[in-house]
C-alpha positions as CSV (number, residue, x, y, z in Angstrom):
1,M,29.0,-38.6,-10.7
2,D,30.1,-35.0,-9.9
3,N,29.0,-32.5,-12.5
4,K,31.2,-29.4,-12.7
5,Y,28.2,-27.5,-14.1
6,D,25.8,-28.3,-11.2
7,H,25.9,-24.6,-10.1
8,L,24.7,-23.6,-13.6
9,N,21.8,-26.1,-13.6
10,L,20.9,-24.8,-10.1
11,A,20.8,-21.2,-11.3
12,I,18.7,-22.1,-14.3
13,S,16.2,-23.9,-12.0
14,F,16.0,-20.7,-9.8
15,S,15.3,-18.6,-12.9
16,D,12.5,-21.0,-14.0
17,L,10.6,-20.1,-10.8
18,V,9.2,-17.0,-12.5
19,R,9.1,-18.3,-16.1
20,T,5.4,-19.0,-16.1
21,T,4.5,-15.6,-14.5
22,L,5.7,-13.5,-17.4
23,G,3.1,-11.6,-19.5
24,P,-0.6,-10.8,-19.5
25,R,-1.6,-14.5,-19.1
26,G,1.2,-15.3,-16.6
27,M,0.3,-17.7,-13.8
28,N,0.3,-16.9,-10.1
29,K,2.4,-18.4,-7.3
30,M,1.1,-19.2,-3.9
31,I,3.6,-18.2,-1.3
32,I,3.0,-19.6,2.2
33,D,4.6,-17.9,5.2
34,E,4.7,-20.6,7.9
35,A,6.2,-18.2,10.5
36,N,3.4,-15.7,10.2
37,N,0.7,-18.3,9.2
38,S,-0.2,-16.3,6.1
39,M,-0.5,-16.9,2.4
40,I,-0.4,-14.6,-0.7
41,M,-1.0,-15.3,-4.4
42,T,1.1,-13.2,-6.8
43,N,2.8,-13.1,-10.1
44,D,5.2,-10.3,-9.1
45,G,8.7,-11.6,-9.8
46,A,10.5,-9.6,-7.1
47,N,8.0,-10.9,-4.5
48,I,8.3,-14.5,-5.6
49,I,12.1,-14.5,-5.7
50,N,12.5,-12.7,-2.4
51,S,9.9,-14.9,-0.6
52,V,11.6,-18.2,-1.4
53,K,13.6,-19.8,1.4
54,G,17.2,-19.6,0.4
55,G,20.6,-19.5,1.8
56,H,22.3,-21.1,-1.2
57,P,24.8,-18.6,-2.7
58,I,23.4,-19.0,-6.2
59,M,19.9,-18.2,-4.9
60,E,21.3,-15.2,-3.1
61,L,22.7,-13.9,-6.4
62,F,19.2,-14.1,-7.9
63,K,17.8,-12.3,-4.9
64,S,20.3,-9.6,-5.4
65,L,19.4,-9.4,-9.1
66,A,15.7,-9.0,-8.2
67,K,16.4,-6.5,-5.5
68,S,18.6,-4.4,-7.8
69,Q,16.0,-4.3,-10.6
70,E,13.2,-3.5,-8.1
71,E,15.1,-0.7,-6.3
72,A,16.5,0.8,-9.4
73,I,13.5,0.8,-11.7
74,G,10.6,-0.7,-9.8
75,D,9.6,-3.3,-12.5
76,G,11.1,-5.8,-14.9
77,T,12.3,-8.2,-12.3
78,T,10.7,-11.2,-14.0
79,T,12.3,-10.2,-17.3
80,A,15.8,-9.8,-15.7
81,T,15.5,-13.2,-13.9
82,I,14.4,-15.1,-17.0
83,L,17.1,-13.5,-19.1
84,A,19.8,-14.4,-16.7
85,G,18.6,-18.0,-16.7
86,Q,18.4,-18.2,-20.4
87,L,21.9,-16.8,-20.8
88,L,23.2,-19.5,-18.5
89,Q,21.1,-22.2,-20.3
90,N,22.6,-21.2,-23.6
91,A,26.1,-20.9,-22.2
92,L,25.8,-24.4,-20.9
93,T,25.4,-25.6,-24.6
94,L,28.6,-23.8,-25.5
95,L,30.5,-25.1,-22.5
96,N,29.5,-28.7,-23.4
97,K,31.0,-28.0,-26.9
98,G,34.3,-27.0,-25.4
99,L,34.0,-23.2,-25.5
100,H,35.9,-21.6,-22.5
101,P,33.9,-19.6,-20.0
102,T,36.1,-16.6,-20.5
103,T,35.2,-16.5,-24.2
104,I,31.5,-16.7,-23.5
105,I,31.8,-13.9,-20.9
106,N,33.6,-11.7,-23.4
107,G,30.9,-12.4,-26.0
108,Y,28.1,-11.7,-23.6
109,N,29.7,-8.4,-22.5
110,L,30.0,-7.3,-26.1
111,A,26.4,-8.2,-26.7
112,K,25.3,-6.4,-23.5
113,I,26.9,-3.2,-24.4
114,E,25.7,-3.3,-28.0
115,S,22.1,-4.1,-26.8
116,M,22.1,-1.1,-24.5
117,K,23.3,1.2,-27.3
118,F,20.6,-0.1,-29.6
119,L,17.9,0.4,-27.0
120,E,19.1,4.0,-26.4
121,K,18.8,4.6,-30.2
122,S,15.4,3.0,-30.4
123,K,13.7,4.9,-27.6
124,E,11.0,7.5,-28.2
125,P,9.2,10.1,-26.0
126,G,7.1,8.4,-23.4
127,D,3.3,8.4,-23.0
128,K,2.5,8.3,-19.3
129,E,-0.9,6.6,-19.7
130,K,0.4,3.9,-22.0
131,I,3.3,3.1,-19.6
132,I,1.0,3.0,-16.6
133,K,-1.4,0.5,-18.2
134,T,1.5,-1.7,-19.5
135,A,3.1,-1.6,-16.0
136,F,-0.1,-2.7,-14.4
137,G,-0.4,-5.5,-16.9
138,T,-2.7,-8.2,-15.7
139,K,-1.8,-7.9,-12.0
140,L,-5.2,-6.5,-11.3
141,T,-8.7,-6.6,-12.9
142,S,-9.3,-4.3,-15.9
143,D,-11.8,-2.1,-14.0
144,I,-9.4,-1.5,-11.1
145,I,-6.5,-0.8,-13.6
146,T,-8.7,1.8,-15.4
147,H,-9.7,3.5,-12.1
148,L,-6.2,3.6,-10.7
149,T,-4.7,4.8,-14.0
150,K,-7.0,7.8,-13.9
151,L,-5.9,8.6,-10.3
152,V,-2.2,8.1,-11.0
153,L,-2.4,10.4,-14.0
154,K,-3.7,13.2,-11.7
155,V,-0.6,13.0,-9.5
156,K,1.8,16.0,-9.9
157,D,4.7,14.9,-7.7
158,Y,5.5,11.2,-7.8
159,E,8.7,11.6,-5.7
160,N,6.8,12.8,-2.6
161,L,3.5,10.9,-3.2
162,Q,2.1,9.1,-0.1
163,V,0.0,6.0,-0.2
164,F,-2.6,5.1,2.5
165,K,-4.2,1.7,2.6
166,M,-7.9,1.3,3.7
167,N,-9.2,-2.2,4.3
168,N,-12.8,-3.5,4.0
169,S,-13.5,-1.0,1.2
170,N,-14.3,-1.0,-2.5
171,P,-11.1,-0.7,-4.7
172,L,-13.1,1.3,-7.2
173,E,-13.6,4.0,-4.5
174,S,-9.9,4.6,-4.2
175,E,-9.1,8.3,-4.4
176,L,-6.5,11.0,-4.6
177,F,-6.5,13.2,-1.5
178,L,-4.7,16.6,-1.4
179,G,-3.1,16.3,2.0
180,T,-2.1,13.5,4.3
181,I,-4.0,10.7,6.0
182,F,-2.9,8.6,8.9
183,E,-4.2,6.6,11.9
184,G,-4.4,8.7,15.0
185,F,-6.7,9.5,17.9
186,T,-7.9,12.0,20.5
187,L,-8.7,11.1,24.1
188,N,-11.4,13.6,24.7
189,D,-14.8,13.5,22.9
190,R,-15.4,17.2,23.8
191,M,-12.7,18.2,21.3
192,K,-13.8,19.4,17.9
193,S,-13.6,16.7,15.3
194,E,-13.0,19.3,12.5
195,V,-10.7,22.3,12.8
196,T,-9.6,25.0,10.4
197,G,-6.9,27.4,11.6
198,K,-3.4,27.5,13.0
199,I,-1.6,24.2,13.6
200,A,1.4,23.3,15.8
201,V,3.4,20.1,15.7
202,L,5.2,18.9,18.9
203,D,8.0,16.4,18.6
204,F,8.8,16.0,22.3
205,P,7.0,14.4,25.3
206,V,4.3,16.5,26.9
207,S,4.9,14.7,30.2
208,M,8.0,15.0,32.4
209,K,10.0,11.9,33.1
210,Y,9.9,10.9,36.7
211,D,13.3,9.2,36.4
212,N,14.8,12.7,36.3
213,F,13.7,13.1,40.0
214,Q,15.1,11.6,43.2
215,I,11.8,10.6,44.9
216,T,12.2,9.2,48.4
217,S,9.0,10.5,50.1
218,A,5.4,11.3,49.4
219,D,6.2,15.0,49.5
220,E,8.8,14.7,46.8
221,L,6.4,12.7,44.7
222,K,3.7,15.4,45.1
223,K,6.3,18.0,44.2
224,A,7.2,16.1,41.0
225,Q,3.6,15.7,40.1
226,N,3.0,19.4,40.5
227,L,6.0,20.2,38.3
228,D,4.7,17.8,35.7
229,S,1.2,19.4,35.8
230,N,2.7,22.9,35.5
231,Y,4.8,21.7,32.6
232,K,1.7,20.5,30.8
233,K,-0.1,23.7,31.5
234,E,2.9,25.8,30.3
235,I,2.7,23.9,26.9
236,A,-1.1,24.4,26.7
237,D,-0.8,28.1,27.7
238,K,1.8,28.7,24.9
239,L,-0.5,27.1,22.4
240,K,-3.4,29.2,23.5
241,S,-1.4,32.4,23.3
242,L,-0.7,31.6,19.7
243,D,-4.4,30.9,19.0
244,I,-3.6,27.3,17.9
245,G,-6.7,25.4,16.7
246,C,-5.1,21.9,16.5
247,V,-1.9,20.5,17.9
248,F,-0.2,17.2,17.0
249,Y,2.0,15.4,19.4
250,T,3.5,11.9,20.1
251,D,2.4,11.1,23.6
252,T,-0.5,12.3,25.9
253,T,-2.2,12.1,29.3
254,P,-5.7,12.9,30.3
255,E,-4.5,15.9,32.2
256,F,-2.9,17.5,29.1
257,E,-6.0,16.7,27.1
258,T,-8.1,18.5,29.7
259,F,-6.0,21.6,29.5
260,L,-6.3,21.6,25.7
261,T,-10.1,21.0,25.8
262,D,-10.5,23.9,28.3
263,Y,-8.7,26.2,25.8
264,G,-10.8,24.9,22.8
265,I,-7.7,23.2,21.2
266,T,-8.0,19.9,19.4
267,G,-5.1,17.5,20.3
268,V,-4.2,14.6,18.0
269,V,-1.9,11.8,19.0
270,V,0.5,10.7,16.2
271,N,1.9,7.2,16.4
272,R,4.6,7.3,13.7
273,R,7.6,9.6,13.1
274,D,7.0,9.8,9.3
275,N,3.4,11.1,10.0
276,I,5.0,14.0,11.8
277,D,7.0,14.9,8.7
278,A,4.0,14.5,6.4
279,I,1.9,16.8,8.7
280,C,4.6,19.5,8.6
281,N,4.8,19.3,4.8
282,A,1.1,19.5,4.4
283,V,0.5,22.6,6.7
284,K,3.9,24.2,6.2
285,A,4.7,23.9,9.9
286,T,8.0,23.0,11.6
287,S,8.0,20.4,14.4
288,V,9.4,21.8,17.7
289,A,11.7,19.8,20.0
290,S,11.0,21.7,23.3
291,V,8.4,24.0,24.9
292,D,10.8,26.9,24.4
293,Q,10.5,26.6,20.6
294,I,6.8,26.9,20.5
295,D,6.3,30.2,18.7
296,E,4.8,31.9,15.6
297,R,7.6,30.9,13.3
298,H,7.0,27.2,13.6
299,T,3.2,27.1,13.3
300,G,1.3,26.2,10.1
301,N,-2.2,26.7,8.8
302,G,-4.7,24.1,7.5
303,H,-7.8,22.0,7.8
304,V,-7.9,18.9,10.0
305,K,-10.7,16.3,10.2
306,Y,-10.9,13.4,12.6
307,K,-13.1,10.4,11.7
308,K,-13.8,8.1,14.6
309,G,-14.1,4.4,13.9
310,K,-12.5,1.1,14.6
311,T,-9.2,3.0,14.0
312,G,-9.3,6.8,14.1
313,L,-8.4,8.4,10.8
314,I,-6.9,11.9,10.6
315,Y,-7.3,13.9,7.4
316,V,-5.0,16.9,7.1
317,D,-5.6,19.1,4.0
318,G,-2.4,20.4,2.4
319,E,-0.2,20.6,-0.7
320,I,1.2,17.0,-0.6
321,E,-0.7,14.2,-2.3
322,T,-2.0,11.0,-0.9
323,L,-3.4,8.0,-2.9
324,V,-6.0,6.4,-0.7
325,I,-6.0,2.8,-1.9
326,K,-9.0,0.7,-0.8
327,G,-9.4,-3.1,-0.9
328,S,-12.0,-5.6,0.3
329,T,-9.3,-7.7,2.1
330,N,-5.7,-7.4,3.1
331,Q,-4.7,-9.8,0.3
332,V,-6.4,-7.6,-2.3
333,L,-4.9,-4.5,-0.8
334,D,-1.4,-6.1,-0.8
335,E,-1.7,-7.1,-4.5
336,I,-2.9,-3.6,-5.4
337,M,0.0,-2.1,-3.5
338,R,2.6,-4.3,-5.2
339,A,1.3,-3.3,-8.6
340,L,1.1,0.4,-7.6
341,D,4.6,0.4,-6.2
342,D,5.9,-0.8,-9.6
343,V,4.0,1.9,-11.4
344,I,5.0,4.8,-9.1
345,S,8.6,3.7,-9.2
346,L,8.6,3.8,-13.0
347,L,7.0,7.2,-13.0
348,R,9.9,8.6,-10.9
349,H,12.2,7.9,-13.8
350,E,12.7,9.2,-17.3
351,L,9.7,8.1,-19.3
352,D,11.3,7.4,-22.7
353,M,9.8,4.2,-24.0
354,V,10.2,1.3,-26.5
355,I,7.6,-0.9,-28.2
356,G,6.4,-3.8,-26.0
357,A,4.8,-7.2,-26.4
358,G,8.2,-8.7,-27.2
359,A,8.7,-6.6,-30.3
360,I,11.8,-4.7,-29.1
361,E,13.4,-8.0,-28.1
362,I,13.1,-9.3,-31.7
363,E,14.7,-6.0,-32.9
364,V,17.5,-6.3,-30.4
365,A,18.2,-9.9,-31.4
366,N,18.2,-9.0,-35.2
367,H,20.6,-6.2,-34.6
368,L,22.9,-8.4,-32.5
369,R,23.1,-11.1,-35.2
370,E,24.5,-8.5,-37.6
371,F,26.8,-7.3,-34.9
372,A,28.0,-10.8,-34.3
373,K,29.2,-11.2,-37.9
374,Q,31.3,-8.1,-37.5
375,V,32.9,-9.4,-34.3
376,G,33.7,-12.9,-35.7
377,G,35.8,-15.5,-33.9
378,K,34.6,-17.6,-31.0
379,E,32.9,-14.6,-29.4
380,Q,30.5,-14.7,-32.4
381,L,29.1,-18.0,-31.1
382,A,28.4,-16.4,-27.7
383,I,26.7,-13.4,-29.2
384,E,24.5,-15.6,-31.2
385,K,23.5,-17.5,-28.1
386,Y,22.9,-14.1,-26.4
387,C,20.4,-13.4,-29.3
388,E,18.5,-16.6,-28.5
389,A,18.3,-15.6,-24.8
390,V,16.8,-12.2,-25.7
391,E,14.3,-13.9,-28.0
392,S,13.2,-16.1,-25.2
393,I,11.2,-13.2,-23.8
394,P,8.6,-13.1,-26.7
395,L,8.8,-16.9,-26.8
396,I,7.8,-17.3,-23.2
397,L,5.2,-14.5,-23.6
398,A,3.5,-16.6,-26.3
399,E,4.0,-19.8,-24.4
400,N,2.3,-18.4,-21.3
401,C,-0.6,-17.2,-23.5
402,G,-1.3,-20.8,-24.6
403,L,-0.1,-20.1,-28.2
404,D,2.2,-22.2,-30.4
405,A,5.3,-20.4,-29.1
406,I,7.7,-21.6,-31.8
407,E,5.4,-20.7,-34.6
408,V,4.8,-17.2,-33.1
409,L,8.5,-16.6,-32.7
410,T,9.3,-17.8,-36.2
411,T,6.6,-15.6,-37.7
412,L,7.7,-12.6,-35.7
413,K,11.3,-12.9,-36.8
414,T,10.1,-13.1,-40.4
415,L,7.9,-10.0,-40.1
416,H,10.6,-8.0,-38.4
417,S,13.1,-9.0,-41.0
418,S,10.7,-7.5,-43.6
419,G,10.6,-4.2,-41.8
420,Q,7.4,-4.7,-39.7
421,K,9.2,-3.6,-36.4
422,D,6.0,-3.0,-34.3
423,M,4.7,-6.6,-34.5
424,G,4.5,-8.3,-31.2
425,V,2.8,-11.1,-29.3
426,D,-1.0,-10.9,-29.1
427,I,-2.8,-13.0,-26.4
428,G,-5.9,-13.3,-28.7
429,I,-4.7,-13.9,-32.2
430,G,-1.0,-14.7,-31.7
431,I,0.6,-11.7,-33.5
432,S,-0.5,-8.1,-34.0
433,N,0.8,-4.5,-34.1
434,A,1.9,-3.6,-30.6
435,R,1.9,0.1,-31.4
436,E,-1.7,0.1,-32.5
437,R,-2.5,-1.7,-29.2
438,C,-0.6,1.0,-27.3
439,I,1.8,-1.5,-25.6
440,F,4.9,0.3,-24.6
441,E,7.5,-0.1,-21.9
442,P,10.0,2.3,-20.3
443,V,13.4,1.8,-22.0
444,L,15.1,1.9,-18.6
445,I,13.4,-1.4,-17.7
446,K,15.0,-3.1,-20.7
447,I,18.4,-1.5,-20.3
448,H,18.7,-2.3,-16.6
449,A,17.3,-5.8,-17.0
450,I,19.8,-6.6,-19.8
451,N,22.7,-5.1,-17.8
452,S,21.9,-6.8,-14.5
453,A,21.0,-10.1,-16.0
454,T,24.2,-10.3,-18.0
455,N,26.3,-9.3,-15.0
456,V,24.8,-12.0,-12.8
457,A,25.1,-14.7,-15.6
458,N,28.7,-13.8,-16.1
459,L,29.4,-13.9,-12.4
460,I,28.0,-17.4,-12.2
461,L,29.9,-18.4,-15.4
462,K,33.1,-17.3,-13.8
463,L,32.6,-19.8,-11.0
464,D,34.0,-23.3,-11.3
465,K,33.4,-24.5,-7.8
466,I,31.5,-23.5,-4.7
467,L,33.4,-24.2,-1.5
468,L,32.2,-24.3,2.1
469,G,34.5,-22.2,4.2
470,N,35.7,-23.1,7.7
471,G,34.9,-19.7,9.2
472,E,38.5,-18.5,9.2
473,T,39.7,-15.7,7.0
474,K,43.4,-14.9,6.4
475,K,44.2,-11.2,6.6
């Protein structure tokens, strides 16, 4: 028998993919990438949703939800996904009782706007350390979180912060480096491995392209080779005349290296375009696009160190900041990076915060219940179901901690009704004061999650059938 609400049930099942990952005791998912023959274990909501093989339009909506939350805020993907699913689950109850989808959508929109207003009124000035630790949650071990928190707190510019991963290393040896680090190399061991002085950055080939010549004989080939050699020497001569100590460039040949070595200039080959930009920022140089542009105006000053190993590492001291993240394996590194990306993304936004551990959700739901009475009509029923969806966050937090979730939620609602607004879910004893435990979350996470989750839920509620097109579109 065809069920006209199949698409709602499907959406709810997609939302349930991340239900058990929420909170400090959330479970991990094992994601197997058959194409790359790799496997990761994570409880990061965005990573889980985006890694699932999809193609179904409902799944794509949830992927868009995850992407929107991740790109806009950097965290809260799991909350947004769960909330969207709970809104649909509760809407299904109302639909089965005969309430029209438009009425539910209207009620949900009223609740969304009122929730966002309430969150804005409830926010308080943020504490960076509290937000960092809450954002890390239990994605990493406590000692790694403590160490990374100290490093992140030292960062002055989160917008331009660089991150460099270093495998086969102790995570507790991660460090904040003032400058930039990247993989690069020199071809000549006679070059100095450490240089302090003037620096030039070349963003053009140091070899001439032979396809620019019409070569039909050995003499013409010899002439082209001489022109190429003179071209390399011209570049080296210009660098020498400016007293350059180190030059960065994107391609090289042994002959050019020899010219540089004879002049006492260290040459470093840069493999990636973004490294060129980072070097320029670090040493206050300007990359040049031709030999004619090599002059005093475009040079910088700094300290460069080359560490030879399995992969050469180039350290360029400067004013930009680089977090050097170390890990024993690629899997550990990737998990640290996913957690760190969330934290850094949050710190690039306004840091006003609200109480965490599910406490703010109880407050929002209590406020909405009073608001629903003022609205009245059939929309009141939808708003009350919206309250239940919001309360599902502390409920699932308790559930994932192995607590009696119903008892915890009931007690929390009673405590909040009596004015104890800071009481939240505690993984140890069930309920305690979240403020005293320093559990806070950026208000932007909550606002964006409520907004995007409601929009996706309403979009799905607006559907009554999914049709497979024939590939033809009328204009």
